[in-house]
C-alpha positions in Angstrom: -67.3 16.8 -2.4 -70.6 18.5 -1.7 -72.5 15.8 -3.6 -71.0 12.9 -1.7 -73.9 12.6 0.7 -76.2 12.1 -2.4 -73.9 9.8 -4.3 -73.0 7.3 -1.6 -75.6 5.5 0.5 -75.4 6.3 4.2 -74.1 2.9 5.5 -70.4 2.1 5.1 -68.8 -1.3 5.8 -66.1 -0.8 8.4 -63.5 -3.5 8.1 -61.8 -3.2 11.5 -63.7 -6.0 13.2 -64.1 -8.7 10.6 -65.2 -12.1 11.6 -62.5 -14.6 12.5 -62.2 -18.3 12.4 -59.3 -20.1 14.3 -57.7 -16.8 15.0 -57.6 -15.5 11.4 -60.1 -13.5 9.3 -62.9 -15.7 7.9 -62.7 -14.6 4.3 -65.6 -16.8 3.2 -67.9 -15.2 5.7 -66.6 -11.7 4.6 -67.5 -12.7 1.0 -71.1 -13.4 2.1 -71.2 -10.1 3.9 -69.8 -8.2 1.0 -72.3 -9.7 -1.4 -75.3 -8.8 0.9 -73.9 -5.3 1.2 -73.5 -4.8 -2.5 -76.8 -6.4 -3.4 -78.5 -3.8 -1.1 -76.9 -1.0 -3.0 -74.2 0.0 -0.6 -70.7 0.6 -1.9 -68.4 2.2 0.7 -65.7 0.0 2.3 -63.3 1.3 5.0 -60.0 -0.4 5.9 -56.6 0.7 7.0 -52.9 -0.3 6.8 -53.1 -0.8 10.6 -56.0 -3.2 10.6 -54.2 -6.5 10.5 -55.3 -8.7 7.7 -58.1 -6.4 6.6 -56.6 -5.1 3.4 -55.8 -8.6 2.2 -59.2 -9.9 3.1 -61.0 -7.2 1.2 -58.9 -7.9 -1.8 -60.2 -11.4 -1.8 -63.7 -10.7 -0.8 -64.3 -7.5 -2.9 -61.6 -6.3 -5.3 -61.1 -9.6 -7.0 -64.8 -10.3 -7.3 -66.4 -7.0 -8.4 -65.7 -4.4 -11.1 -63.5 -1.6 -9.6 -66.0 1.1 -10.6 -68.8 -0.6 -8.5 -67.4 0.4 -5.1 -65.5 3.0 -3.1 -62.5 1.8 -1.1 -61.0 3.9 1.7 -57.8 3.1 3.6 -55.5 5.0 6.0 -51.9 5.9 6.7 -50.7 5.7 10.3 -47.4 7.5 10.1 -47.1 7.5 13.9 -46.9 3.6 14.1 -43.4 2.4 13.8 -42.2 4.9 11.1 -38.9 6.5 11.9 -38.5 8.2 8.5 -40.7 9.8 5.9 -39.8 7.0 3.5 -41.1 4.4 6.0 -44.3 6.3 6.6 -45.0 6.7 2.9 -44.2 3.0 2.2 -47.5 2.2 4.0 -49.2 3.5 0.8 -47.4 1.0 -1.4 -48.2 -1.8 1.0 -51.8 -0.9 1.0 -52.0 -0.8 -2.8 -50.3 -4.3 -2.9 -52.5 -5.8 -0.2 -55.8 -4.5 -1.6 -54.9 -4.8 -5.3 -57.3 -1.9 -5.7 -55.1 0.1 -8.2 -56.2 3.3 -6.6 -58.1 4.5 -3.5 -61.3 6.5 -3.6 -60.6 7.9 -0.2 -57.2 8.0 1.5 -57.0 9.2 5.1 -54.1 10.4 7.3 -55.0 8.2 10.2 -55.9 9.2 13.8 -54.7 12.8 13.9 -54.6 14.6 17.2 -52.4 15.0 20.2 -48.8 14.0 19.6 -49.7 12.0 16.5 -50.2 15.0 14.2 -46.5 15.9 14.3 -45.5 12.8 12.4 -47.6 13.8 9.4 -46.1 17.3 9.6 -42.5 16.2 10.1 -42.7 13.6 7.3 -44.3 16.0 4.8 -47.3 13.8 4.4 -49.7 16.7 3.5 -48.0 17.6 0.3 -47.2 13.9 -0.5 -50.9 12.8 -0.5 -51.6 15.7 -2.9 -48.9 14.3 -5.2 -50.5 10.9 -5.1 -53.9 12.5 -5.9 -52.3 14.3 -8.9 -51.0 10.9 -10.1 -54.6 9.5 -10.0 -53.7 7.0 -7.2 -56.0 8.8 -4.7 -59.4 10.3 -5.6 -60.1 12.1 -2.4 -57.9 13.0 0.6 -59.0 13.5 4.2 -58.1 12.5 7.7 -59.5 10.7 10.7 -59.3 12.6 14.0 -59.4 11.9 17.8 -58.9 15.0 19.8 -60.4 18.4 20.7 -62.4 20.7 18.5 -59.7 23.4 19.1 -57.1 21.1 17.5 -59.4 20.2 14.7 -59.8 23.9 14.0 -56.1 24.3 13.9 -55.6 21.5 11.4 -58.4 22.6 9.1 -57.1 26.2 9.1 -53.6 24.9 8.2 -54.9 22.4 5.6 -58.0 23.7 3.8 -57.1 21.3 1.0 -58.4 18.4 3.0 -61.7 17.2 1.4 -63.4 15.4 4.3 -62.9 14.5 8.0 -63.7 11.2 9.7 -65.0 11.7 13.3 -66.1 9.6 16.2 -69.8 10.4 16.5 -72.6 8.7 18.4 -75.5 9.7 20.5 -73.8 8.9 23.8 -70.7 11.0 23.1 -72.6 13.8 21.4 -72.3 16.1 24.4 -69.6 14.1 26.2 -67.1 16.7 27.5 -64.2 14.2 26.9 -65.1 13.2 23.3 -66.9 16.4 22.3 -68.5 14.8 19.2 -71.0 17.7 18.6 -68.3 20.4 18.7 -65.9 18.5 16.5 -68.8 17.9 14.0 -69.7 21.6 14.1 -66.1 22.6 13.4 -65.9 20.3 10.4 -69.2 21.7 9.0 -68.1 25.3 9.6 -65.2 24.6 7.3 -67.5 23.0 4.8 -66.0 19.5 5.2 -68.3 16.5 4.7 -67.9 13.9 7.4 -67.5 10.2 7.5 -68.6 8.8 10.9 -66.7 6.2 12.9 -67.7 4.4 16.1 -71.5 5.2 15.7 -72.2 2.2 18.1 -69.2 3.1 20.2 -67.3 -0.1 19.5 -70.4 -2.1 20.1 -71.2 -0.5 23.4 -74.4 1.0 22.3 -75.6 -2.4 21.0 -75.7 -3.4 24.7 -76.2 -0.1 26.6 -77.3 0.2 30.2 -80.5 -1.8 30.9 -82.6 1.3 31.4 -81.5 2.7 28.0 -82.2 -0.6 26.2 -85.7 -0.8 27.7 -86.5 2.8 26.7 -85.5 2.2 23.1 -87.3 -1.2 22.9 -90.5 0.4 24.3 -90.3 3.0 21.6 -89.7 0.5 18.7 -90.1 -3.1 19.8 -89.2 -4.3 16.3 -85.9 -2.3 16.0 -82.6 -3.4 17.3 -81.0 -1.3 20.0 -77.9 -0.8 17.8 -80.1 0.5 15.0 -80.8 3.7 17.0 -77.1 4.5 17.1 -76.5 4.1 13.4 -79.6 6.1 12.5 -78.7 8.9 14.9 -75.4 9.3 13.0 -76.9 8.9 9.6 -79.5 11.6 10.4 -76.9 14.4 10.6 -76.4 16.8 7.6 -73.2 16.6 5.6 -72.5 13.0 6.3 -70.9 11.0 3.5 -71.5 7.6 5.2 -71.7 6.0 8.6 -69.2 3.2 9.2 -70.4 0.2 11.0 -67.7 -2.3 12.0 -69.7 -5.4 11.3 -68.4 -8.7 12.6 -70.8 -11.3 11.3 -73.6 -11.9 8.7 -76.3 -11.2 11.3 -75.0 -7.7 12.1 -74.9 -7.0 8.4 -78.5 -8.2 7.8 -79.7 -6.1 10.8 -77.9 -3.0 9.5 -79.2 -3.4 6.0 -82.8 -3.9 7.2 -83.1 -0.4 8.5 -80.6 1.5 6.4 -81.6 0.3 2.9 -84.4 2.8 2.7 -83.3 5.3 5.4 -84.8 8.8 5.0 -83.9 10.4 8.3 -85.3 10.3 11.8 -88.7 11.7 12.9 -89.0 14.3 15.6 -90.4 11.6 17.9 -87.4 9.4 17.3 -85.0 12.3 18.0 -86.8 12.9 21.3 -86.4 9.2 22.2 -82.6 9.4 21.6 -82.5 12.6 23.7 -84.2 10.7 26.5 -81.7 7.8 26.1 -78.8 10.3 26.3 -80.3 11.8 29.5 -80.3 8.3 31.1 -76.7 7.7 30.2 -75.8 11.1 31.6 -77.3 10.1 35.0 -74.6 7.5 35.5 -71.9 8.5 37.9 -69.1 9.0 35.4 -66.0 10.9 36.3 -66.4 14.4 34.8 -63.0 14.5 33.2 -62.6 16.7 30.1 -59.1 15.3 29.2 -57.5 18.7 29.6 -54.5 16.8 31.0 -53.4 19.5 33.3 -53.0 16.8 35.9 -50.6 14.9 33.6 -48.3 17.9 33.4 -47.7 17.9 37.1 -47.9 14.2 38.0 -44.4 13.1 39.2 -45.1 9.5 38.2 -46.4 10.1 34.7 -49.7 8.3 35.4 -52.3 8.1 32.6 -54.9 9.8 34.6 -57.4 10.9 31.9 -57.0 7.5 30.1 -57.7 5.7 33.4 -60.8 7.8 33.9 -62.1 7.1 30.4 -61.7 3.3 31.0 -63.5 3.5 34.4 -66.3 5.4 32.7 -66.6 2.6 30.2 -67.0 0.1 33.1 -69.6 2.3 34.8 -71.7 2.9 31.7 -71.6 -0.4 30.0 -70.5 -3.0 32.7 -68.1 -4.4 30.1 -64.9 -5.2 32.0 -63.0 -6.5 28.9 -63.8 -3.4 27.0 -62.8 -1.2 29.9 -59.5 -3.1 30.3 -58.8 -2.7 26.6 -59.4 1.0 26.9 -57.1 1.3 29.9 -54.4 -0.7 28.1 -54.5 1.5 25.1 -55.0 4.9 26.7 -52.5 4.4 29.5 -49.9 1.8 28.5 -50.3 2.4 24.8 -49.6 6.1 25.4 -46.5 5.4 27.5 -48.1 6.2 30.8 -48.1 4.5 34.2 -51.1 2.8 35.6 -53.2 4.1 38.5 -51.3 1.8 40.9 -48.3 4.1 40.6 -50.0 6.9 42.4 -48.1 8.2 45.5 -51.0 10.3 46.7 -49.1 13.6 46.4 -52.2 15.6 45.4 -50.5 17.9 42.9 -53.0 16.8 40.3 -56.0 17.9 42.3 -54.5 21.4 42.7 -54.7 22.0 39.0 -57.9 20.1 38.0 -60.4 22.6 36.6 -63.2 20.1 37.3 -62.2 19.7 41.0 -62.2 15.9 40.6 -61.0 14.0 43.7 -58.3 12.4 41.5 -56.5 10.4 44.2 -59.8 8.9 45.4 -60.8 8.0 41.8 -57.4 6.4 41.1 -57.8 4.2 44.2 -61.1 3.0 42.9 -59.6 2.2 39.5 -56.8 0.4 41.2 -59.3 -1.8 43.0 -61.7 -2.3 40.1 -59.0 -3.2 37.6 -57.2 -5.6 39.9 -54.0 -3.6 40.5 -53.8 -4.5 44.2 
């Protein structure tokens, strides 16, 4: 595994946000994107059982058109989605093999570990099962993707040292964000000697259209470079990185990424200082200083998704993207079985246990108004 960062070029094609036409994935455009990607010498493709239509699209655009040894294909198992038994969870693997037609997977990930999701992989015996698949030659390398605290990452890596790599959310905006803790999660992975694949380097597209002051700062430093390129390069500059996944949605995004990653050799000290300055600007925005400790959730009588609501509000504050903020709120609150901010009865129990001394009731009222819950 230690040679991965030398063997695989630093840009990976994330297949979560493929171009669509009339509501379905535009496979012909994906073929053009795949061809440009391969012609530039890049070979890593990242899909998942949970990415609707993605595995089927990459079979048509890549697997059926290129020799199998020319590329690396990664996919993921989301045991926590809909599976009631170990058999149902493991069946995702067979579905992925059939949909991709790949024969085997170069990288197979237990998908989105953290919080209550990890227990599904424990209860279903997935850790030993993936090793069996590896022994059969159906998986070359086994790892997991992760969304939670560095403390929980430490626990998982201590329990499962056989995992070969970790996929983490890392970008310059979240590097020292107390809620995401990108830096600390990265440091835990490196302490355990695990190479890292990076997801969300552009924060779901947010850092392609950052706050105006940030965009102006980056454009002043490099007028010829796209704003998004800074985010990809920040991630690719880190040591021990296998590849940086970019969820490209059209040919133009592919061409932009290839233009600066084809011959990427790291950031200069001046470029790092520019990104530090950009991060400082982002940090000046009045975001809610929630660390997602969720002490508040333990005492809320209405089961409100407080930390998820705060994350969504911070998206709105930082990026002025209401649709993205509403999507975050829908996933982090409703998607996690929580009630919306409008359910608050103003009891104040949450504020009594908040280590950050956040005026939670006041913030929930703002969210209620901003997100149209009146």
